[in-house]
C-alpha positions as CSV (number, residue, x, y, z in Angstrom):
1,M,7.9,10.0,-17.1
2,Q,4.4,8.9,-16.3
3,R,3.4,7.8,-12.8
4,R,1.6,4.4,-12.9
5,V,-1.0,2.4,-11.1
6,F,-0.5,-1.3,-10.3
7,A,-3.7,-2.9,-9.1
8,A,-3.4,-6.4,-7.7
9,L,-6.9,-7.5,-7.0
10,I,-7.5,-10.9,-5.7
11,G,-8.8,-12.8,-8.7
12,L,-7.4,-10.3,-11.1
13,A,-4.2,-8.3,-11.7
14,T,-4.3,-5.2,-13.9
15,L,-0.9,-3.7,-14.4
16,S,1.1,-1.6,-16.8
17,G,4.6,-1.3,-18.0
18,G,7.6,-3.6,-17.8
19,A,6.9,-4.7,-14.2
20,M,4.0,-6.9,-15.2
21,A,6.0,-8.6,-18.0
22,A,8.8,-9.3,-15.5
23,F,6.4,-10.6,-12.9
24,A,4.6,-12.8,-15.4
25,S,7.8,-14.2,-16.8
26,G,8.9,-15.5,-13.4
27,A,10.7,-12.7,-11.8
28,A,8.8,-13.5,-8.6
29,D,10.7,-16.8,-8.5
30,R,14.0,-15.0,-8.4
31,I,13.7,-13.2,-5.0
32,P,16.5,-10.6,-4.4
33,G,18.5,-11.2,-1.3
34,Y,17.3,-8.0,0.4
35,I,13.7,-9.1,0.0
36,A,14.4,-12.6,1.2
37,A,16.1,-11.1,4.3
38,A,13.1,-8.8,4.9
39,V,10.7,-11.7,4.9
40,A,13.0,-13.7,7.1
41,D,13.5,-10.9,9.7
42,P,13.4,-12.6,13.1
43,A,11.6,-9.5,14.5
44,R,8.5,-10.4,12.5
45,P,5.7,-11.7,14.7
46,Q,5.0,-15.4,14.4
47,A,1.3,-14.6,13.7
48,D,2.5,-12.7,10.6
49,R,4.8,-15.6,9.5
50,D,1.8,-17.9,9.8
51,R,0.1,-15.9,7.1
52,D,3.0,-15.8,4.7
53,A,1.9,-18.9,2.7
54,A,-1.4,-17.3,1.8
55,R,-0.1,-13.7,1.4
56,K,3.1,-14.4,-0.5
57,P,5.0,-11.3,0.8
58,A,8.2,-11.9,-1.1
59,D,6.3,-12.1,-4.4
60,M,4.4,-9.0,-3.5
61,L,7.6,-7.0,-2.7
62,V,9.0,-8.1,-6.1
63,F,5.7,-7.2,-7.8
64,M,5.8,-3.6,-6.3
65,G,9.4,-3.1,-7.4
66,I,10.7,-2.1,-3.9
67,K,14.5,-1.4,-3.8
68,P,17.0,-0.2,-1.2
69,G,17.1,3.5,-0.7
70,Q,13.5,4.1,-1.8
71,R,10.8,6.2,-0.1
72,V,7.6,4.1,0.3
73,V,4.2,5.0,1.7
74,D,2.3,2.2,3.5
75,F,-1.2,3.7,3.4
76,M,-3.5,2.6,6.2
77,P,-1.1,-0.1,7.4
78,G,-3.4,-1.5,10.1
79,Y,-3.0,-2.4,13.8
80,P,-0.6,-4.1,13.8
81,S,0.9,-3.8,10.3
82,Y,1.8,-6.9,8.2
83,F,3.9,-5.3,5.5
84,T,5.4,-2.1,7.0
85,G,8.4,-3.8,8.7
86,M,9.3,-5.8,5.6
87,F,9.2,-2.5,3.6
88,A,11.5,-0.9,6.1
89,D,14.0,-3.8,5.9
90,A,13.8,-3.8,2.1
91,V,14.5,-0.1,1.7
92,G,17.2,-0.2,4.3
93,P,18.7,2.6,6.4
94,K,19.0,5.0,3.5
95,G,15.3,4.6,2.7
96,V,12.2,5.6,4.5
97,V,8.7,4.1,5.0
98,Y,5.9,6.5,5.8
99,A,3.0,4.8,7.6
100,F,0.1,7.0,6.6
101,I,-2.8,6.7,9.1
102,P,-6.0,8.6,8.3
103,S,-7.2,10.5,11.4
104,E,-10.7,9.1,10.7
105,L,-9.5,5.8,12.2
106,A,-9.3,7.4,15.7
107,A,-13.0,6.5,16.3
108,R,-12.5,2.9,15.3
109,V,-9.2,1.6,16.7
110,K,-8.6,0.7,20.3
111,Q,-5.4,2.7,20.8
112,P,-4.5,6.3,20.3
113,L,-3.2,7.3,16.9
114,P,0.5,8.1,16.9
115,A,1.7,11.7,16.5
116,S,2.4,12.7,12.9
117,G,6.2,12.5,12.4
118,A,6.7,9.9,15.2
119,H,9.0,7.0,14.8
120,I,6.6,4.2,15.6
121,D,8.6,1.0,15.2
122,P,11.4,0.3,17.6
123,N,12.8,-2.4,15.3
124,H,12.7,0.0,12.3
125,P,13.8,3.6,13.0
126,N,13.2,4.4,9.3
127,V,9.4,4.0,9.7
128,I,7.7,7.4,10.3
129,A,4.0,8.0,11.0
130,L,2.0,10.5,8.9
131,V,-1.4,11.2,10.4
132,S,-4.0,13.5,8.9
133,P,-7.5,13.4,7.4
134,V,-7.6,11.1,4.3
135,D,-8.5,13.9,2.0
136,H,-5.4,15.8,3.1
137,F,-3.0,13.0,2.1
138,A,0.5,14.3,1.5
139,T,4.1,13.3,2.1
140,P,7.1,15.4,3.3
141,Q,9.0,14.6,0.1
142,K,8.3,12.8,-3.2
143,V,8.1,9.1,-2.9
144,D,8.8,6.1,-5.2
145,I,5.8,3.9,-4.2
146,V,2.5,4.4,-2.5
147,W,1.1,1.0,-1.4
148,T,-2.2,0.1,0.2
149,S,-3.2,-3.4,1.1
150,Q,-6.9,-4.6,1.4
151,N,-8.2,-1.2,2.4
152,Y,-8.6,1.0,-0.7
153,H,-12.2,-0.2,-0.7
154,D,-12.7,1.3,2.8
155,L,-12.2,4.8,1.4
156,H,-15.7,4.5,-0.1
157,D,-17.3,3.7,3.3
158,P,-19.2,5.9,5.7
159,F,-16.6,5.7,8.5
160,M,-14.1,7.3,6.1
161,G,-16.4,10.2,5.3
162,P,-16.4,8.7,2.7
163,A,-13.2,10.0,1.2
164,D,-13.3,12.3,-1.8
165,M,-11.7,9.8,-4.2
166,A,-10.8,12.3,-6.9
167,V,-9.0,14.4,-4.3
168,F,-7.3,11.5,-2.6
169,D,-6.1,9.8,-5.8
170,K,-4.8,13.0,-7.2
171,A,-2.9,13.6,-4.0
172,V,-1.3,10.2,-4.3
173,F,-0.1,11.0,-7.8
174,D,1.1,14.4,-6.7
175,A,3.2,12.7,-4.0
176,L,4.9,10.3,-6.4
177,K,8.2,10.9,-8.2
178,P,8.1,10.7,-12.0
179,G,8.0,7.0,-12.7
180,G,6.6,6.2,-9.3
181,V,3.9,3.7,-8.7
182,F,0.7,3.4,-6.8
183,V,0.1,-0.2,-5.8
184,I,-3.4,-1.3,-4.7
185,L,-3.9,-4.8,-3.3
186,D,-7.6,-5.5,-2.6
187,H,-10.3,-8.1,-2.8
188,A,-12.3,-8.3,-6.0
189,A,-16.1,-7.9,-5.9
190,Q,-18.7,-9.3,-8.3
191,D,-18.4,-7.9,-11.8
192,G,-20.6,-4.8,-12.3
193,S,-21.1,-4.2,-8.6
194,G,-19.0,-1.0,-8.5
195,V,-18.6,0.1,-4.9
196,R,-21.8,-1.6,-3.6
197,D,-20.0,-4.1,-1.5
198,T,-17.2,-2.1,0.0
199,N,-18.9,-1.6,3.4
200,T,-20.4,-5.1,3.6
201,L,-18.2,-7.7,1.9
202,H,-15.1,-5.5,1.9
203,R,-14.6,-5.8,-1.8
204,I,-14.4,-3.5,-4.8
205,D,-15.3,-4.1,-8.5
206,T,-12.2,-4.8,-10.5
207,A,-13.6,-2.8,-13.4
208,D,-14.4,0.2,-11.2
209,L,-11.0,0.7,-9.5
210,P,-8.7,1.2,-12.6
211,G,-11.1,3.7,-14.1
212,E,-11.4,5.7,-10.9
213,V,-7.7,5.9,-10.4
214,S,-6.8,6.6,-14.0
215,V,-9.1,9.6,-14.0
216,A,-7.2,11.0,-11.0
217,K,-3.8,10.7,-12.7
218,D,-4.7,12.5,-15.9
């Protein structure tokens, strides 16, 4: 079974398989109870809740196909994370969320990076940090979903090396179970701009990203 890429770019959604058909037909309006509960978790910071109207987290969790018991990677989740806790609630105690933090971020963030393997969220013991150079991306076991939100474009920037995208994208697909999905949520740049604006406007060309990733999965 083929591993797939779902690229949700603001201004454009490029998907494959039955998930897009379900999403387009209104599946996002029928939010499963476990996703509704994840979004309603009282442990979520108010600052995150204030962003929900714009970020539509329940719709995005339906879009990615997250389910209880799954193994999910939240790649470069941020400080603090917006989605990680909701993923942890959605997969439940039988699932796991790996928060993958590239070690290149140590020079940019104001706090020390966690130790790889550490449980980093007291409200969600099923969240485990993975810390390594971005080109060494790997997971302890095969996963159902690799997700990254508004930072895939950063991999092209000087502070990330930049990353070797062929190496990174292949590593992502190697980490996925058969039938697993790689979900990229990012801002769309001007058509034809390629990766020109990744370090300035923090956007990536919608035409550039699917071709880049599809080469890696072949």
